[in-house]
C-alpha positions as CSV (number, residue, x, y, z in Angstrom):
1,X,35.8,49.2,44.4
2,X,35.0,45.6,45.2
3,X,36.9,42.9,43.3
4,X,36.4,39.1,43.4
5,X,39.7,37.5,42.5
6,X,40.5,33.9,42.1
7,X,43.0,31.7,40.2
8,X,41.8,29.6,37.2
9,X,43.2,26.2,36.2
10,X,44.3,27.4,32.7
11,X,47.6,27.0,30.6
12,X,48.3,30.5,30.1
13,X,51.5,30.0,28.1
14,X,49.6,27.8,25.6
15,X,47.1,30.5,25.3
16,X,49.7,33.1,24.7
17,X,51.3,30.9,22.0
18,X,48.0,30.3,20.3
19,X,47.5,34.1,20.2
20,X,50.8,34.7,18.7
21,X,50.0,32.1,16.0
22,X,46.8,34.2,15.3
23,X,48.7,37.5,14.9
24,X,47.3,38.2,11.4
25,X,43.9,38.4,13.1
26,X,44.9,41.0,15.6
27,X,43.3,44.5,15.1
28,X,45.5,47.7,15.6
29,X,43.4,49.9,17.9
30,X,45.6,52.9,18.3
31,X,47.6,55.0,15.8
32,X,50.0,55.9,18.7
33,X,50.5,52.8,20.6
34,X,50.9,49.0,19.7
35,X,47.6,48.1,21.2
36,X,45.6,45.2,19.6
37,X,42.4,43.2,20.1
38,X,41.4,39.8,18.9
39,X,37.6,40.0,18.7
40,X,35.0,42.8,18.5
41,X,33.8,44.7,21.6
42,X,31.0,47.1,22.7
43,X,33.3,49.8,23.7
44,X,35.3,50.2,20.5
45,X,32.8,48.6,17.9
46,X,29.4,48.9,19.6
47,X,26.7,50.7,17.5
48,X,29.0,50.2,14.3
49,X,28.6,48.0,11.4
50,X,32.0,46.6,12.3
51,X,30.5,45.1,15.4
52,X,27.4,43.7,13.7
53,X,29.1,42.5,10.5
54,X,32.2,40.9,12.0
55,X,31.3,39.5,15.5
56,X,30.3,36.3,13.9
57,X,33.6,35.8,12.1
58,X,35.6,36.4,15.2
59,X,33.3,34.5,17.4
60,X,33.8,31.4,15.3
61,X,37.7,32.1,15.4
62,X,37.7,32.6,19.1
63,X,35.7,29.4,19.7
64,X,37.7,27.3,17.4
65,X,41.0,28.1,19.2
66,X,40.0,28.9,22.9
67,X,37.1,26.8,23.5
68,X,38.8,25.2,26.6
69,X,39.3,28.5,28.0
70,X,35.8,29.6,27.6
71,X,34.6,26.4,29.3
72,X,36.8,26.9,32.4
73,X,35.7,30.4,32.8
74,X,31.8,29.7,32.3
75,X,32.1,26.6,34.7
76,X,33.7,29.0,37.3
77,X,31.3,31.9,36.9
78,X,28.3,29.3,37.0
79,X,29.5,27.8,40.2
80,X,30.1,31.4,41.8
81,X,26.5,32.5,40.7
82,X,24.8,29.3,41.4
83,X,23.2,29.5,38.0
84,X,24.1,28.7,34.4
85,X,26.4,31.2,32.5
86,X,26.7,30.9,28.8
87,X,28.3,32.5,25.9
88,X,25.9,35.1,24.3
89,X,24.2,34.0,21.0
90,X,23.8,37.5,19.5
91,X,26.8,39.5,20.8
92,X,30.6,39.2,20.5
93,X,32.2,36.7,22.6
94,X,34.8,37.7,25.1
95,X,37.9,38.6,23.3
96,X,41.7,39.8,24.0
97,X,43.5,42.9,24.8
98,X,46.9,42.7,23.7
99,X,49.7,45.2,24.4
100,X,53.2,44.8,22.9
101,X,56.3,46.1,24.7
102,X,57.2,49.4,23.4
103,X,59.0,52.6,24.9
104,X,56.0,54.5,24.0
105,X,54.2,53.0,26.9
106,X,56.8,54.1,29.5
107,X,55.1,56.3,32.0
108,X,51.6,55.9,30.3
109,X,48.6,54.4,31.9
110,X,45.2,53.7,30.3
111,X,42.3,56.3,30.2
112,X,40.1,56.5,33.2
113,X,36.7,55.2,32.5
114,X,33.7,53.2,33.8
115,X,32.3,50.1,32.0
116,X,28.8,50.5,30.6
117,X,28.7,48.3,27.4
118,X,25.0,47.5,28.0
119,X,24.4,51.2,27.2
120,X,26.6,51.2,24.0
121,X,24.7,48.1,22.8
122,X,21.4,49.2,24.0
123,X,20.9,46.2,26.1
124,X,18.1,45.5,28.5
125,X,19.2,43.4,31.5
126,X,20.6,43.3,35.0
127,X,23.5,42.1,36.9
128,X,26.0,43.9,34.8
129,X,29.8,43.3,35.7
130,X,33.2,43.2,34.0
131,X,35.4,40.0,34.0
132,X,39.1,40.0,33.1
133,X,41.4,36.9,32.8
134,X,45.1,37.6,33.3
135,X,46.8,35.6,30.5
136,X,50.2,37.3,30.2
137,X,51.9,40.0,32.3
138,X,55.1,42.0,31.5
139,X,58.3,41.1,33.4
140,X,57.7,43.4,36.1
141,X,53.9,42.8,36.2
142,X,50.6,44.8,35.6
143,X,47.4,45.6,37.2
144,X,44.4,47.9,37.4
145,X,44.1,51.3,39.1
146,X,40.8,52.8,40.4
147,X,39.7,55.9,42.4
148,X,38.3,55.4,45.8
149,X,35.5,57.5,47.4
150,X,38.1,60.4,48.0
151,X,39.4,60.1,44.6
152,X,42.7,58.7,45.8
153,X,44.4,56.4,43.3
154,X,44.4,52.8,44.5
155,X,45.9,49.6,42.7
156,X,45.4,46.0,42.2
157,X,48.4,44.0,41.1
158,X,47.5,41.2,38.7
159,X,48.9,37.7,38.6
160,X,48.7,35.5,35.7
161,X,45.9,32.9,35.5
162,X,43.6,35.3,37.7
163,X,40.1,36.0,36.9
164,X,39.2,39.5,38.4
165,X,35.6,40.3,38.5
166,X,34.0,44.0,39.3
167,X,30.9,45.8,38.7
168,X,32.8,48.2,36.4
169,X,31.1,51.2,37.9
170,X,34.1,52.8,39.7
171,X,36.4,55.0,37.7
172,X,39.3,52.8,36.6
173,X,42.1,52.5,34.1
174,X,44.9,49.9,33.0
175,X,47.8,50.7,35.2
176,X,50.9,51.9,33.6
177,X,54.0,49.7,32.9
178,X,56.8,49.8,35.5
179,X,59.5,49.0,33.0
180,X,59.8,48.3,29.3
181,X,61.5,44.9,28.5
182,X,61.8,43.9,24.9
183,X,59.7,41.2,23.7
184,X,57.0,41.4,26.8
185,X,53.3,41.3,26.2
186,X,50.3,42.3,28.2
187,X,47.4,40.1,27.5
188,X,43.9,39.6,29.0
189,X,40.6,38.2,28.0
190,X,37.9,40.7,28.6
191,X,34.2,40.1,28.9
192,X,31.1,41.5,30.5
193,X,28.1,39.5,32.4
194,X,24.4,40.5,31.7
195,X,21.3,38.7,32.7
196,X,18.7,39.0,29.9
197,X,15.4,36.9,29.4
198,X,16.3,35.0,32.6
199,X,19.8,33.9,31.2
200,X,23.2,35.0,32.5
201,X,25.4,35.7,29.5
202,X,28.9,36.6,28.9
203,X,30.0,38.8,26.0
204,X,32.3,41.6,25.2
């Protein structure tokens, strides 16, 4: 699995504090674990009226509160790709994964999966890839696991403020927490790139 990893000039503490202020807008995504999102996304909402009916509301909320973060990400991606990258006009903006510290997560990792949001949303385009921005990590860190060509589990340890970029086609998962510390959060901004109608766009 090939990752492109860099550090962004972002104020992750201010972003975390703003997210905590917006807690009333978080959506609980599991009946078993304290896993939330802020924003609609293809893998949980795609093909559902929830995505179509509520993406605009969340897009406005996200842009009103995190425009500087989006500007930084778009500028970085535009430079790396040597072409303009914009937020999509018709899909959900990149949003947040939020995991609260809880003993239920001890020894638990995410589900193995690949990223194909373009199929869930029936999008026609190229250059599909997945982008993660690491906002806040638990006390003992966090990262991503993936399976290599021999199905051995490999691991990439995240650092706060990193942008981690890959094609999403290798089987991967959110790495399990090493230890549960009261008050910790694991927060990332999640998005996908696609080139449609000669425009490179970022969505979730």
